[in-house]
N, CA, C and O atoms as a Tinker XYZ file with bonds, in Angstrom:
   428  protein
     1  N      0.807000   -1.176000    0.020000    73     2
     2  CA     0.084000   -0.029000    0.087000    64     1     3
     3  C      0.833000    1.240000   -0.005000    63     2     4     5
     4  O      0.573000    2.142000   -0.801000    81     3
     5  N      1.892000    1.244000    0.971000    73     3     6
     6  CA     2.716000    2.462000    1.036000    64     5     7
     7  C      3.561000    2.498000   -0.381000    63     6     8     9
     8  O      3.815000    3.628000   -0.798000    81     7
     9  N      3.976000    1.494000   -1.083000    73     7    10
    10  CA     4.633000    1.738000   -2.241000    64     9    11
    11  C      3.735000    2.292000   -3.244000    63    10    12    13
    12  O      4.199000    3.173000   -3.967000    81    11
    13  N      2.484000    1.911000   -3.416000    73    11    14
    14  CA     1.441000    2.263000   -4.314000    64    13    15
    15  C      1.379000    3.847000   -4.053000    63    14    16    17
    16  O      1.538000    4.557000   -5.047000    81    15
    17  N      1.186000    4.404000   -2.948000    73    15    18
    18  CA     1.104000    5.750000   -2.522000    64    17    19
    19  C      2.365000    6.624000   -3.219000    63    18    20    21
    20  O      2.243000    7.612000   -3.943000    81    19
    21  N      3.475000    6.041000   -2.834000    73    19    22
    22  CA     4.656000    6.654000   -3.405000    64    21    23
    23  C      4.724000    6.833000   -4.823000    63    22    24    25
    24  O      5.160000    7.868000   -5.328000    81    23
    25  N      4.272000    5.774000   -5.532000    73    23    26
    26  CA     4.125000    5.762000   -7.153000    64    25    27
    27  C      3.200000    6.894000   -7.539000    63    26    28    29
    28  O      3.469000    7.752000   -8.380000    81    27
    29  N      2.039000    6.803000   -6.810000    73    27    30
    30  CA     0.849000    7.757000   -7.234000    64    29    31
    31  C      1.436000    9.152000   -7.105000    63    30    32    33
    32  O      1.324000    9.929000   -8.053000    81    31
    33  N      2.064000    9.522000   -5.974000    73    31    34
    34  CA     2.741000   10.791000   -5.819000    64    33    35
    35  C      3.567000   11.272000   -6.761000    63    34    36    37
    36  O      3.440000   12.430000   -7.159000    81    35
    37  N      4.584000   10.389000   -7.271000    73    35    38
    38  CA     5.465000   10.638000   -8.203000    64    37    39
    39  C      4.900000   10.864000   -9.589000    63    38    40    41
    40  O      5.357000   11.716000  -10.351000    81    39
    41  N      3.830000   10.020000   -9.899000    73    39    42
    42  CA     3.285000   10.241000  -11.301000    64    41    43
    43  C      2.383000   11.205000  -11.293000    63    42    44    45
    44  O      2.157000   11.646000  -12.419000    81    43
    45  N      1.685000   11.774000  -10.291000    73    43    46
    46  CA     0.717000   12.749000  -10.304000    64    45    47
    47  C      1.229000   14.157000  -10.321000    63    46    48    49
    48  O      0.483000   15.083000  -10.640000    81    47
    49  N      2.487000   14.346000   -9.985000    73    47    50
    50  CA     2.792000   15.798000  -10.038000    64    49    51
    51  C      4.409000   15.868000  -10.582000    63    50    52    53
    52  O      5.251000   14.988000  -10.401000    81    51
    53  N      4.587000   17.035000  -11.228000    73    51    54
    54  CA     5.773000   17.312000  -11.870000    64    53    55
    55  C      7.034000   17.423000  -10.970000    63    54    56    57
    56  O      6.930000   17.760000   -9.791000    81    55
    57  N      8.151000   17.151000  -11.513000    73    55    58
    58  CA     9.362000   17.373000  -10.612000    64    57    59
    59  C      9.358000   18.790000   -9.961000    63    58    60    61
    60  O      9.003000   19.828000  -10.518000    81    59
    61  N      9.812000   18.652000   -8.696000    73    59    62
    62  CA     9.711000   19.986000   -7.842000    64    61    63
    63  C     10.458000   21.032000   -8.434000    63    62    64    65
    64  O     10.059000   22.195000   -8.376000    81    63
    65  N     11.639000   20.673000   -9.069000    73    63    66
    66  CA    12.565000   21.731000   -9.417000    64    65    67
    67  C     12.249000   22.238000  -10.698000    63    66    68    69
    68  O     12.947000   23.133000  -11.176000    81    67
    69  N     11.184000   21.729000  -11.372000    73    67    70
    70  CA    10.974000   22.389000  -12.856000    64    69    71
    71  C      9.777000   23.280000  -12.816000    63    70    72    73
    72  O      8.615000   22.876000  -12.855000    81    71
    73  N     10.159000   24.536000  -12.735000    73    71    74
    74  CA     9.064000   25.550000  -12.587000    64    73    75
    75  C      7.956000   25.569000  -13.663000    63    74    76    77
    76  O      6.769000   25.796000  -13.427000    81    75
    77  N      8.474000   25.312000  -14.833000    73    75    78
    78  CA     7.715000   25.432000  -16.041000    64    77    79
    79  C      6.594000   24.365000  -15.856000    63    78    80    81
    80  O      5.401000   24.663000  -15.801000    81    79
    81  N      7.051000   23.173000  -15.770000    73    79    82
    82  CA     6.260000   22.077000  -15.526000    64    81    83
    83  C      5.155000   22.138000  -14.437000    63    82    84    85
    84  O      4.012000   21.707000  -14.585000    81    83
    85  N      5.659000   22.741000  -13.305000    73    83    86
    86  CA     4.865000   22.997000  -12.145000    64    85    87
    87  C      3.822000   23.915000  -12.473000    63    86    88    89
    88  O      2.648000   23.714000  -12.162000    81    87
    89  N      4.267000   25.020000  -13.158000    73    87    90
    90  CA     3.312000   26.042000  -13.569000    64    89    91
    91  C      2.086000   25.446000  -14.365000    63    90    92    93
    92  O      0.898000   25.708000  -14.179000    81    91
    93  N      2.618000   24.615000  -15.262000    73    91    94
    94  CA     1.605000   24.109000  -16.373000    64    93    95
    95  C      0.703000   23.080000  -15.692000    63    94    96    97
    96  O     -0.462000   22.982000  -16.077000    81    95
    97  N      1.157000   22.322000  -14.722000    73    95    98
    98  CA     0.404000   21.403000  -13.948000    64    97    99
    99  C     -0.644000   22.063000  -12.827000    63    98   100   101
   100  O     -1.798000   21.672000  -12.651000    81    99
   101  N     -0.081000   22.995000  -12.210000    73    99   102
   102  CA    -0.870000   23.633000  -11.074000    64   101   103
   103  C     -1.661000   24.942000  -11.464000    63   102   104   105
   104  O     -2.704000   25.255000  -10.889000    81   103
   105  N     -1.085000   25.703000  -12.502000    73   103   106
   106  CA    -1.754000   27.033000  -12.892000    64   105   107
   107  C     -2.283000   27.198000  -14.189000    63   106   108   109
   108  O     -3.152000   28.019000  -14.482000    81   107
   109  N     -1.645000   26.259000  -15.099000    73   107   110
   110  CA    -2.084000   26.422000  -16.615000    64   109   111
   111  C     -3.568000   26.291000  -16.832000    63   110   112   113
   112  O     -4.070000   26.906000  -17.773000    81   111
   113  N     -4.262000   25.597000  -16.101000    73   111   114
   114  CA    -5.717000   25.462000  -16.411000    64   113   115
   115  C     -6.364000   26.926000  -16.429000    63   114   116   117
   116  O     -7.157000   27.243000  -17.316000    81   115
   117  N     -6.033000   27.698000  -15.527000    73   115   118
   118  CA    -6.518000   29.004000  -15.499000    64   117   119
   119  C     -5.689000   30.141000  -16.027000    63   118   120   121
   120  O     -6.177000   31.193000  -16.439000    81   119
   121  N     -4.342000   29.851000  -15.987000    73   119   122
   122  CA    -3.385000   30.951000  -16.402000    64   121   123
   123  C     -2.806000   30.843000  -17.845000    63   122   124   125
   124  O     -1.983000   31.686000  -18.201000    81   123
   125  N     -3.173000   29.898000  -18.654000    73   123   126
   126  CA    -2.592000   29.684000  -20.041000    64   125   127
   127  C     -3.359000   30.861000  -20.879000    63   126   128   129
   128  O     -4.251000   31.580000  -20.430000    81   127
   129  N     -2.880000   30.890000  -22.030000    73   127   130
   130  CA    -3.442000   31.945000  -22.942000    64   129   131
   131  C     -4.949000   32.071000  -23.208000    63   130   132   133
   132  O     -5.448000   33.078000  -23.710000    81   131
   133  N     -5.643000   30.982000  -22.837000    73   131   134
   134  CA    -7.095000   31.048000  -22.953000    64   133   135
   135  C     -7.892000   30.940000  -21.719000    63   134   136   137
   136  O     -9.120000   31.021000  -21.744000    81   135
   137  N     -7.177000   30.748000  -20.582000    73   135   138
   138  CA    -7.670000   30.426000  -19.143000    64   137   139
   139  C     -8.581000   31.602000  -18.635000    63   138   140   141
   140  O     -8.451000   32.743000  -19.079000    81   139
   141  N     -9.485000   31.276000  -17.707000    73   139   142
   142  CA   -10.316000   32.176000  -16.983000    64   141   143
   143  C     -9.309000   33.209000  -16.187000    63   142   144   145
   144  O     -9.571000   34.409000  -16.108000    81   143
   145  N     -8.295000   32.704000  -15.688000    73   143   146
   146  CA    -7.536000   33.557000  -14.780000    64   145   147
   147  C     -6.748000   34.829000  -15.862000    63   146   148   149
   148  O     -6.592000   36.005000  -15.532000    81   147
   149  N     -6.409000   34.329000  -16.940000    73   147   150
   150  CA    -5.787000   35.161000  -17.848000    64   149   151
   151  C     -6.896000   36.399000  -18.498000    63   150   152   153
   152  O     -6.706000   37.602000  -18.675000    81   151
   153  N     -8.012000   35.606000  -18.735000    73   151   154
   154  CA    -9.279000   36.599000  -19.151000    64   153   155
   155  C     -9.573000   37.624000  -18.052000    63   154   156   157
   156  O     -9.746000   38.808000  -18.345000    81   155
   157  N     -9.627000   37.223000  -16.903000    73   155   158
   158  CA    -9.970000   38.278000  -15.760000    64   157   159
   159  C     -8.801000   39.214000  -15.485000    63   158   160   161
   160  O     -9.045000   40.376000  -15.158000    81   159
   161  N     -7.486000   38.762000  -15.603000    73   159   162
   162  CA    -6.420000   39.642000  -15.577000    64   161   163
   163  C     -6.434000   40.747000  -16.805000    63   162   164   165
   164  O     -6.096000   41.924000  -16.678000    81   163
   165  N     -6.903000   40.110000  -18.042000    73   163   166
   166  CA    -6.985000   41.123000  -19.109000    64   165   167
   167  C     -7.990000   42.179000  -18.916000    63   166   168   169
   168  O     -7.774000   43.326000  -19.307000    81   167
   169  N     -9.061000   41.841000  -18.338000    73   167   170
   170  CA   -10.001000   43.013000  -17.895000    64   169   171
   171  C     -9.561000   43.860000  -16.892000    63   170   172   173
   172  O     -9.995000   45.011000  -16.871000    81   171
   173  N     -8.646000   43.422000  -15.926000    73   171   174
   174  CA    -8.238000   44.250000  -14.913000    64   173   175
   175  C     -6.863000   44.984000  -15.199000    63   174   176   177
   176  O     -6.553000   46.065000  -14.698000    81   175
   177  N     -6.207000   44.366000  -15.934000    73   175   178
   178  CA    -4.712000   44.880000  -16.146000    64   177   179
   179  C     -4.379000   45.242000  -17.548000    63   178   180   181
   180  O     -3.415000   45.969000  -17.788000    81   179
   181  N     -5.184000   44.734000  -18.535000    73   179   182
   182  CA    -4.872000   44.737000  -19.999000    64   181   183
   183  C     -4.005000   43.565000  -20.511000    63   182   184   185
   184  O     -3.257000   42.854000  -19.839000    81   183
   185  N     -4.258000   43.509000  -21.845000    73   183   186
   186  CA    -3.665000   42.310000  -22.450000    64   185   187
   187  C     -2.034000   42.421000  -22.191000    63   186   188   189
   188  O     -1.522000   41.318000  -22.000000    81   187
   189  N     -1.382000   43.221000  -22.160000    73   187   190
   190  CA     0.190000   43.171000  -21.917000    64   189   191
   191  C      0.476000   42.629000  -20.711000    63   190   192   193
   192  O      1.557000   42.052000  -20.599000    81   191
   193  N     -0.482000   42.705000  -19.495000    73   191   194
   194  CA    -0.084000   42.201000  -18.200000    64   193   195
   195  C     -0.780000   40.985000  -17.814000    63   194   196   197
   196  O     -0.634000   40.518000  -16.685000    81   195
   197  N     -1.643000   40.362000  -18.821000    73   195   198
   198  CA    -2.549000   39.308000  -18.369000    64   197   199
   199  C     -1.883000   37.868000  -18.321000    63   198   200   201
   200  O     -2.161000   37.068000  -17.427000    81   199
   201  N     -1.055000   37.612000  -19.265000    73   199   202
   202  CA    -0.522000   36.281000  -19.694000    64   201   203
   203  C      0.742000   36.227000  -18.635000    63   202   204   205
   204  O      1.742000   36.914000  -18.843000    81   203
   205  N      0.639000   35.423000  -17.563000    73   203   206
   206  CA     1.692000   35.449000  -16.502000    64   205   207
   207  C      3.105000   34.985000  -17.133000    63   206   208   209
   208  O      4.165000   35.490000  -16.764000    81   207
   209  N      3.029000   34.062000  -18.037000    73   207   210
   210  CA     4.343000   33.538000  -18.493000    64   209   211
   211  C      5.129000   34.788000  -19.329000    63   210   212   213
   212  O      6.344000   34.677000  -19.495000    81   211
   213  N      4.520000   35.804000  -19.777000    73   211   214
   214  CA     5.123000   36.976000  -20.445000    64   213   215
   215  C      5.137000   38.240000  -19.814000    63   214   216   217
   216  O      5.712000   39.210000  -20.308000    81   215
   217  N      4.420000   38.271000  -18.554000    73   215   218
   218  CA     4.428000   39.514000  -17.806000    64   217   219
   219  C      5.494000   39.942000  -17.129000    63   218   220   221
   220  O      6.081000   39.144000  -16.398000    81   219
   221  N      5.896000   41.152000  -17.237000    73   219   222
   222  CA     6.989000   41.863000  -16.743000    64   221   223
   223  C      6.790000   42.387000  -15.396000    63   222   224   225
   224  O      5.647000   42.750000  -15.118000    81   223
   225  N      7.692000   42.488000  -14.520000    73   223   226
   226  CA     7.589000   42.966000  -13.389000    64   225   227
   227  C      7.149000   42.242000  -12.185000    63   226   228   229
   228  O      7.029000   42.798000  -11.094000    81   227
   229  N      6.890000   40.900000  -12.410000    73   227   230
   230  CA     6.485000   39.903000  -11.460000    64   229   231
   231  C      7.690000   39.548000  -10.579000    63   230   232   233
   232  O      8.825000   39.359000  -11.016000    81   231
   233  N      7.310000   39.475000   -9.251000    73   231   234
   234  CA     8.508000   39.281000   -8.193000    64   233   235
   235  C      8.064000   37.808000   -7.621000    63   234   236   237
   236  O      6.946000   37.297000   -7.685000    81   235
   237  N      9.175000   37.312000   -7.084000    73   235   238
   238  CA     8.923000   36.073000   -6.315000    64   237   239
   239  C      7.885000   36.163000   -5.257000    63   238   240   241
   240  O      6.959000   35.365000   -5.119000    81   239
   241  N      8.127000   37.224000   -4.511000    73   239   242
   242  CA     7.242000   37.493000   -3.369000    64   241   243
   243  C      5.816000   37.741000   -3.915000    63   242   244   245
   244  O      4.906000   37.077000   -3.418000    81   243
   245  N      5.575000   38.504000   -4.746000    73   243   246
   246  CA     4.125000   38.643000   -5.512000    64   245   247
   247  C      3.576000   37.467000   -5.761000    63   246   248   249
   248  O      2.448000   37.174000   -5.364000    81   247
   249  N      4.279000   36.736000   -6.400000    73   247   250
   250  CA     3.792000   35.220000   -6.914000    64   249   251
   251  C      3.436000   34.551000   -5.618000    63   250   252   253
   252  O      2.244000   34.306000   -5.432000    81   251
   253  N      4.256000   34.244000   -4.755000    73   251   254
   254  CA     4.094000   33.577000   -3.499000    64   253   255
   255  C      2.918000   34.170000   -2.772000    63   254   256   257
   256  O      2.078000   33.438000   -2.250000    81   255
   257  N      2.840000   35.491000   -2.727000    73   255   258
   258  CA     1.611000   36.098000   -1.989000    64   257   259
   259  C      0.227000   35.780000   -2.540000    63   258   260   261
   260  O     -0.698000   35.320000   -1.872000    81   259
   261  N      0.193000   36.069000   -3.794000    73   259   262
   262  CA    -1.065000   35.793000   -4.786000    64   261   263
   263  C     -1.532000   34.312000   -4.527000    63   262   264   265
   264  O     -2.698000   34.051000   -4.233000    81   263
   265  N     -0.575000   33.385000   -4.651000    73   263   266
   266  CA    -0.792000   31.887000   -4.455000    64   265   267
   267  C     -1.405000   31.730000   -3.085000    63   266   268   269
   268  O     -2.589000   31.408000   -2.990000    81   267
   269  N     -0.607000   31.957000   -1.948000    73   267   270
   270  CA    -0.938000   31.531000   -0.690000    64   269   271
   271  C     -2.126000   32.489000   -0.089000    63   270   272   273
   272  O     -2.855000   32.027000    0.789000    81   271
   273  N     -2.301000   33.720000   -0.527000    73   271   274
   274  CA    -3.495000   34.442000   -0.011000    64   273   275
   275  C     -4.849000   34.554000   -0.874000    63   274   276   277
   276  O     -5.966000   34.815000   -0.427000    81   275
   277  N     -4.461000   34.272000   -2.345000    73   275   278
   278  CA    -5.681000   34.439000   -3.232000    64   277   279
   279  C     -5.650000   36.065000   -3.577000    63   278   280   281
   280  O     -5.284000   36.960000   -2.816000    81   279
   281  N     -6.081000   36.179000   -4.781000    73   279   282
   282  CA    -6.432000   37.547000   -5.301000    64   281   283
   283  C     -7.771000   37.604000   -5.943000    63   282   284   285
   284  O     -7.990000   36.893000   -6.924000    81   283
   285  N     -8.750000   38.452000   -5.431000    73   283   286
   286  CA   -10.126000   38.631000   -6.061000    64   285   287
   287  C    -10.687000   37.252000   -6.243000    63   286   288   289
   288  O    -10.942000   36.527000   -5.281000    81   287
   289  N    -10.882000   36.890000   -7.533000    73   287   290
   290  CA   -11.572000   35.611000   -7.723000    64   289   291
   291  C    -10.631000   34.366000   -7.716000    63   290   292   293
   292  O    -11.156000   33.264000   -7.880000    81   291
   293  N     -9.324000   34.451000   -7.545000    73   291   294
   294  CA    -8.369000   33.436000   -7.451000    64   293   295
   295  C     -8.361000   32.991000   -5.991000    63   294   296   297
   296  O     -8.072000   33.773000   -5.086000    81   295
   297  N     -8.671000   31.780000   -5.798000    73   295   298
   298  CA    -8.735000   31.218000   -4.378000    64   297   299
   299  C     -7.226000   31.033000   -3.868000    63   298   300   301
   300  O     -6.294000   30.902000   -4.662000    81   299
   301  N     -7.076000   31.034000   -2.587000    73   299   302
   302  CA    -5.862000   30.611000   -1.954000    64   301   303
   303  C     -5.378000   29.391000   -2.292000    63   302   304   305
   304  O     -6.206000   28.511000   -2.531000    81   303
   305  N     -4.132000   29.122000   -2.373000    73   303   306
   306  CA    -3.634000   27.738000   -2.666000    64   305   307
   307  C     -2.954000   27.188000   -1.502000    63   306   308   309
   308  O     -1.859000   27.709000   -1.287000    81   307
   309  N     -3.339000   26.205000   -0.636000    73   307   310
   310  CA    -2.578000   25.724000    0.589000    64   309   311
   311  C     -1.216000   24.942000    0.047000    63   310   312   313
   312  O     -0.987000   24.580000   -1.108000    81   311
   313  N     -0.403000   24.793000    1.191000    73   311   314
   314  CA     0.844000   24.050000    0.978000    64   313   315
   315  C      0.625000   22.555000    0.739000    63   314   316   317
   316  O      1.486000   21.812000    0.269000    81   315
   317  N     -0.550000   22.200000    1.090000    73   315   318
   318  CA    -0.874000   20.675000    0.973000    64   317   319
   319  C     -1.230000   20.599000   -0.515000    63   318   320   321
   320  O     -0.879000   19.585000   -1.119000    81   319
   321  N     -1.907000   21.588000   -1.188000    73   319   322
   322  CA    -2.167000   21.506000   -2.629000    64   321   323
   323  C     -0.947000   21.789000   -3.306000    63   322   324   325
   324  O     -0.654000   21.006000   -4.209000    81   323
   325  N     -0.130000   22.781000   -3.060000    73   323   326
   326  CA     1.109000   23.205000   -3.773000    64   325   327
   327  C      2.253000   23.320000   -2.741000    63   326   328   329
   328  O      2.243000   24.353000   -2.071000    81   327
   329  N      3.212000   22.450000   -2.512000    73   327   330
   330  CA     4.259000   22.551000   -1.676000    64   329   331
   331  C      4.958000   23.808000   -1.886000    63   330   332   333
   332  O      4.945000   24.379000   -2.976000    81   331
   333  N      5.655000   24.314000   -0.713000    73   331   334
   334  CA     6.410000   25.449000   -0.941000    64   333   335
   335  C      7.620000   25.239000   -1.946000    63   334   336   337
   336  O      7.980000   26.210000   -2.612000    81   335
   337  N      8.170000   24.200000   -2.069000    73   335   338
   338  CA     9.270000   23.914000   -2.954000    64   337   339
   339  C      8.937000   24.116000   -4.582000    63   338   340   341
   340  O      9.707000   24.599000   -5.412000    81   339
   341  N      7.608000   23.626000   -4.810000    73   339   342
   342  CA     7.147000   23.604000   -5.979000    64   341   343
   343  C      6.568000   25.255000   -6.362000    63   342   344   345
   344  O      6.644000   25.759000   -7.482000    81   343
   345  N      6.068000   25.827000   -5.310000    73   343   346
   346  CA     5.556000   27.272000   -5.502000    64   345   347
   347  C      6.933000   28.031000   -5.783000    63   346   348   349
   348  O      6.954000   28.884000   -6.671000    81   347
   349  N      8.093000   27.738000   -5.039000    73   347   350
   350  CA     9.277000   28.656000   -5.366000    64   349   351
   351  C      9.771000   28.349000   -6.684000    63   350   352   353
   352  O     10.314000   29.281000   -7.277000    81   351
   353  N      9.693000   27.184000   -7.292000    73   351   354
   354  CA    10.111000   26.767000   -8.608000    64   353   355
   355  C      9.159000   27.702000   -9.628000    63   354   356   357
   356  O      9.603000   28.286000  -10.616000    81   355
   357  N      8.004000   27.721000   -9.264000    73   355   358
   358  CA     7.093000   28.449000  -10.161000    64   357   359
   359  C      7.297000   29.946000  -10.018000    63   358   360   361
   360  O      7.293000   30.671000  -11.013000    81   359
   361  N      7.468000   30.397000   -8.842000    73   359   362
   362  CA     7.895000   31.859000   -8.901000    64   361   363
   363  C      9.134000   32.089000   -9.615000    63   362   364   365
   364  O      9.222000   32.958000  -10.482000    81   363
   365  N     10.135000   31.302000   -9.262000    73   363   366
   366  CA    11.498000   31.511000  -10.149000    64   365   367
   367  C     11.224000   31.464000  -11.646000    63   366   368   369
   368  O     11.798000   32.263000  -12.386000    81   367
   369  N     10.409000   30.602000  -12.101000    73   367   370
   370  CA    10.166000   30.432000  -13.477000    64   369   371
   371  C      9.476000   31.701000  -14.038000    63   370   372   373
   372  O      9.786000   32.213000  -15.114000    81   371
   373  N      8.523000   32.154000  -13.217000    73   371   374
   374  CA     7.687000   33.328000  -13.754000    64   373   375
   375  C      8.528000   34.590000  -13.721000    63   374   376   377
   376  O      8.276000   35.565000  -14.428000    81   375
   377  N      9.467000   34.529000  -12.926000    73   375   378
   378  CA    10.314000   35.853000  -12.844000    64   377   379
   379  C     11.596000   35.679000  -13.715000    63   378   380   381
   380  O     12.351000   36.634000  -13.901000    81   379
   381  N     11.804000   34.590000  -14.185000    73   379   382
   382  CA    13.098000   34.450000  -15.110000    64   381   383
   383  C     12.820000   34.895000  -16.504000    63   382   384   385
   384  O     11.744000   34.694000  -17.068000    81   383
   385  N     13.834000   35.506000  -17.034000    73   383   386
   386  CA    13.883000   36.073000  -18.512000    64   385   387
   387  C     13.979000   35.003000  -19.451000    63   386   388   389
   388  O     13.823000   35.349000  -20.622000    81   387
   389  N     14.223000   33.644000  -19.215000    73   387   390
   390  CA    14.330000   32.654000  -19.782000    64   389   391
   391  C     12.985000   31.960000  -20.123000    63   390   392   393
   392  O     13.040000   30.978000  -20.863000    81   391
   393  N     11.763000   32.383000  -19.646000    73   391   394
   394  CA    10.707000   31.552000  -19.758000    64   393   395
   395  C     10.016000   31.876000  -21.222000    63   394   396   397
   396  O     10.146000   32.949000  -21.811000    81   395
   397  N      9.302000   30.812000  -21.669000    73   395   398
   398  CA     8.619000   30.697000  -22.853000    64   397   399
   399  C      7.416000   30.337000  -22.768000    63   398   400   401
   400  O      7.229000   29.201000  -22.331000    81   399
   401  N      6.372000   31.059000  -23.101000    73   399   402
   402  CA     5.063000   30.730000  -22.968000    64   401   403
   403  C      4.364000   29.584000  -23.925000    63   402   404   405
   404  O      4.745000   29.402000  -25.081000    81   403
   405  N      3.302000   28.837000  -23.318000    73   403   406
   406  CA     3.009000   27.837000  -24.226000    64   405   407
   407  C      2.074000   28.406000  -25.248000    63   406   408   409
   408  O      1.612000   29.545000  -25.173000    81   407
   409  N      1.809000   27.517000  -26.246000    73   407   410
   410  CA     0.921000   28.053000  -27.327000    64   409   411
   411  C     -0.421000   28.251000  -26.795000    63   410   412   413
   412  O     -0.773000   27.795000  -25.707000    81   411
   413  N     -1.204000   28.967000  -27.607000    73   411   414
   414  CA    -2.581000   29.249000  -27.086000    64   413   415
   415  C     -3.489000   28.144000  -27.255000    63   414   416   417
   416  O     -4.570000   28.121000  -26.667000    81   415
   417  N     -3.028000   27.035000  -28.189000    73   415   418
   418  CA    -3.798000   25.876000  -28.465000    64   417   419
   419  C     -3.627000   24.783000  -27.493000    63   418   420   421
   420  O     -4.227000   23.710000  -27.562000    81   419
   421  N     -2.691000   25.145000  -26.492000    73   419   422
   422  CA    -2.618000   23.873000  -25.539000    64   421   423
   423  C     -3.786000   23.668000  -24.954000    63   422   424   425
   424  O     -4.581000   24.595000  -24.793000    81   423
   425  N     -4.058000   22.309000  -24.528000    73   423   426
   426  CA    -5.180000   21.921000  -23.786000    64   425   427
   427  C     -5.164000   22.383000  -22.486000    63   426   428
   428  O     -6.093000   22.114000  -21.724000    81   427
């Protein structure tokens, strides 16, 4: 039983150190090019600031705070749902100049 749980945990989530994969897995449903989160940010901040993967001016602290406390219609995400190590990887990815957004046709 314990071995099955370990296998399920390893298969169900991306590697902790991979911020892009973690972003796609945990955040992409709402924050990809056609997601509800991106649509809401477009209304609030404009198209240039809506897509998180191309947004300028994000900081690690801003990303962590938004995730842990929620922002307007975005619910807070607990450490159980998204461990700190993965959140840190996502924040580093979103604040990195090396990031490349996914295509708007991604599922």
